Each structure stands twice: as C-alpha cells, then as structure tokens.
C-alpha positions, 0 to 999 in steps of 0.5 A: 845664161845672160851676162851684163857688160858694159862699155868701158866709159860706163864700167867707170861709173861717171864720166865728165860733164863735158867743160872742155877744161882741165880737171883741177883738184882741190878745194871744198864745195860749200853747199847751201842745203835746205834741211838737216838730215833725218837721221844717219843711218841710211837703211832706217830713213826715207828723207831726201835730205839725209840722202842728198848728203850720203850717197857720195859717203856711201856706195850702192851695188850698182849705180844710175848714171846721169841719163838713169842707165844702170852702171857697175858701182861695187859690183863690176858685173853680173849674171842672171839665170834664164829663169831670172830667179838666180842673180850673181854679182862679181864684188870689185876687188881692192875697195875699202871702208873709210876706217880702213877695213876691206869690202867683202861679199860678206857685207854685201849679203849683210847690208841687203839682209839687214834692209829685209830684215822686219827689226831694222824697221827700213822703210824700203824692206820691201824692196827686197821681200822677193829675195829667198835667199843671198849668200857670199860664194866668195870673198868677191861673189854674192848670189841673190835667188828670187822667189819670183821674177822681179824685174825692178831688182836692179833698181832697188839696188841702185836706190841711193840709201840701199847702200852696202854697210860694214858690218862691223860697224854695225855690229859694233855699234847697234846701228848707224846713227852715230858713226858714218862708214862708207867707201865713197869719195868722201869721208864723214867728219862732222855733223852740227845739227842746224849748223853744217855737215862736213865730208873729206876727200877719200884717197882711197876712193875706188872711182876714177873719171873717163880718162882713168883720172882719181875721182874725187877732184874736190878736197871735201864738201860743206853742206851749210843748212839754209831752211829760209829760201831766201837766205838759200837765194842770197848766199848763192848771191853773194858767194857766201855758197857755191852752189845750193839745192832747192832753188825757190820757185819765185827766185828761179828766173831771178838767179836765171838773169843773174850773170855771177850765177847757173841755174841747172835742173828741170823736171825730175822724177817725183810726185807731190799729192794730198794724201787722205788718211782712209783711217779718219772719216769721212775720207774713208767714203769714195765720193768725199776723197773725189769730191776734193779732187774734184774741187781743188784746182791744180793748175792754180797750185803750179801758176800761184804757189809753184810761180808757173816755174816749180812744176807740171800739173799731175795728169794722171797718177804719182806716175808722170803723164808723158812716162811710158807707164803714166796714164794721161787722163786724170778726171779730176783736172781742173776745178768741178764745183758742182761736181764735188758738191754733188758728191758730198750730198751723196755722202750725207756731207751737203753742209760740208765738213773740217779736217786738218792738212798737216804740212812741213814748214821747211819745204815751201813747194810742200807748204804753199799748195796748201793755201790754194787747197784751202781756198778751193775747198772753201767754196764747197763749204769744207774748211781745211785748217793748215798745221804747219811744222819742221821737217825734223818734226813732221816727217816721222808723223807723216810716215807714221800715218798721223794725219788726216791729210798731208801734202808730201810725195817721193823722189828719185824713182825709176821704175814704175815699181817705185811709183806705185807699189810702195805707195798704194800696196796695202799695209807697205810703208809708203802708203801713209794713209791706209788705203787698200783694194784687193784689186791693186794689189794683185795688179801691182804684184803682177807688175813686178814678176812681168819683164816684158815692157808692153805687158808691164804697161798694160798692167800698171795702166789698168792699175792706174785707171783703178787708183784714179777711180777710188782716189786716195791721193789728190794728185797735184803736180810733178816738181821741178828741181833746180840748183845754182852754182857759181861760175867757178863750180865745173864738172856737176851733172844734174840728175833727173832722179834728184840725186846728188852723185854729181858731186862726184865729178865736180871740181872748183876753177880757181 
C-alpha cells in the first residue's frame, strides 16, 4: 500500500507570500468582481464567477497550493492500494460547518455521490464516473473504490467546485441555491444581485499559516460587481476597491505605471476557442470547420482584441503548447485565405454562407475576438453575425449547446484530462458543440487509466493530432489573467489555475 504524506508546511496547506511583514488581523477586503455568480449551489454550476466567490466559503477534500501541488484539505492524509483501485482518506477531525454542526465522513460520501448522481445534473459528474463505491468506514475515514485506475482522481477532488457540503443542509433545503453552509475560512452573509456578496470571517476555521497562526486574517470580504471594465480600473485607481479581478487588457500597462497599484498574475491554465456546433449545418462538414480555422488570424486576435497583453496564441489545442502534454503544431496558425476558400468550394460553399457567433457581453476577452473573426471570415465570403447577451443569460444557453458557434473556454485545469476529456468526449457536458469521434473517445479514456507520464503523453499527443484534423473548435488563445491591488493588500498569492484561494492568506496593512 502506498501512503501519501507531506511536509509540515504543506500539511498546513498554505504558506504566506513572504512579504517580510508581520501579519495583521482585521479589516474587510473590498474586491471588484466582473460578474455575479451564476447560481450558489457549487455542485450544479461550472461558472468561474461562482467558484471565485464561494471557494473560500467551502472546502475540498484535497487542495492545490499556489504551485499546483496537491496538499491536504479536509483530508489530512490518504493511501492507495498497489493496483490503484482503492483510496482511503483520513478526514480532518474537529471541523464544523458554519451552522455549527460537525463535519463527518458521511458528509464527504454524500457530497461525492451528489456530484456523481445524474439527478443532480452536475456538469462535473463524469469526474467521478469511475467511482464504483464510496463508504464511510467510520466517522473520519472514507474509502473510494474505483472500477479502473484513474490517474487524475486527486486533481478532480481538488477542483474548487467539487466541495464537501453538509448532507443535512441539502436534505433540509433540496439544494444549496438559497443556503450557503461550508467549512471554509469565510461565512456567507448576503448576496444582493448586481450589487454585492458579503462574507465574514469564520473564527472556527481549521486552517493555519506556516507559523501556526489561525487563518484567515481578514474580518471579511465584500465582493462588489463592476461589469463595466473601465469602472473596475477606476475603482482600483481611486481606492474604492482594494483588489480587482480581470484587469482589462487595455489597462494592464496603465495600472503597472500607477505607483498606487500593483498588478499581479500572468498566463493561466485555460483555453479560449470558437466552438462550432456540428449539429448545425454546415458545421457538420469537417471541410467547413477546417476552412474557418484556416481563415481566422489568431495573432491578430491577441494583438488587437487582447492588446498584446491578454493572452498568447493557441499553438496547439485546448492544452497550451508549452505544456508537457501539449502539441505545438497547429496546422491552422495564421490566415491562409486561399486554403480556406478551396475547402469551402470542396464543400459546395464557394459563395460562402451566413451564421451567428454567440458571445457574452460581460467579458471583453470573450466578446472582442468575435469582431476580428467577423472581419477574417468576410474575406472568404462568410458572413458572421455577432449576437451578445449578458453572462447570466448567455451561459445557460451556451452550456445547453444553444448556438451555431460561440467563443468560450474553461479555466483552472491541472491535468491533461481536464483540458480534453470533458471537452471532446462524446456526450460530455463540456462538449458543447455535439462533436463525436470514436477514436478520440478511446484515446481519452485510455489517458485516464494510465499512470506512467510518458505513456499518458503519447496517448494525449495522438488524441490531439486527431482533434486538430477534425477541427471541432478553432483554437484561439490562452488567456493571461491579471489582478490589481492597492499597496496595503499583503499576502495575496496568484494561483496559475485562476483560483482565488490566495484570499485565505491575504491581510491588510493599515
């Protein structure tokens, strides 16, 4: 049996950002957010906006640290059998939910079963599809038995929305849309749509910093919604906000030059694509999909729509080209209009066609690329109409596949399975355009079952070559994510998976 242990610093889960200053307790962090949450039940949403506000209210069984290493969360340690099929987790003792009830192994069992249950309709149900059984052998021990070895299990358990919830709260309320009851460092106080969400310090939180000091340091966090990018920039410059997310690409250099503002962040784990719905002709024809991919100029999107600071060109697929598992040979890079026109002619569309690009008006980095794409496609006789709606309206439609094409992506990936399986496997919730290929399905399933890194890499490279050939997406770019903070904000760590767990160690130097 293999046993997983960590050094004391990792067992404490979070280390300080090394400011060299003594941490100060107190104060409310004023955070400028781009969008409202899309639902408050973490198990039934995939919205980054919900994750960013609730991941410090709830906890997961294991956590990512700021280097994306797996560290203890509500599980203090775990063992796995030699065949990789049985995982045993020791549940942290003395933890309570915010309503004062104790956390038990039964809550852990319930939470994973709830995500997996088709009746819940969780967009991450497939993350635990290989879990054959999960039982609480006592109040503080959980045993998972898998049908097959599953290399990304810990990464799935650490995903910020795969949180452990109170069984009693769900059974009493039906879901968690109106009741927020976690074990995390902050308690939920109120949510006023299009205005703010308020959290307060959980004095009973189990976590501590590397020196054994109780976390969190802050008395609370107030998330205020600034859907207009310029208003977020103004808020951080004038001191009306202490920290803002999603610094607009056009303002990154402006804020970097401001002596009263610090910009942190950079390239993050994510992808942004033009999804093509194969259920809507002519996107059922691979030649048409390839034609669009040849016509679109990805570098122009990065240079013009993202101002050269908001991301880098996707030189492979959804997996960044520099990633160990990524390919760096996208045959569609640049704009080859002759090739695009020839493919359309082969498909019987020499005179072009017309379709809609469905986008959200809320996030500039998902909206403005559509304008570049529209101009690129006009050059081959294709008319792309841009249809934009607010995030709260757009996202449910996009997740239901209610579009001809859309610009979207996913964030927070840590394993190649996260980048590929949910997005391209037949019938999966993240496969928004209805794409299906038996060869890719087989390869992505194999990749989940193989533990050896080199063998997994070979599988995923083969799968991505096939994905590029069939072009279910036009792979556009990988976003850079920047946050900005005032000089008195200390201890915040940027996580490359776009998580805001760094608020757990943030403090105000007043």
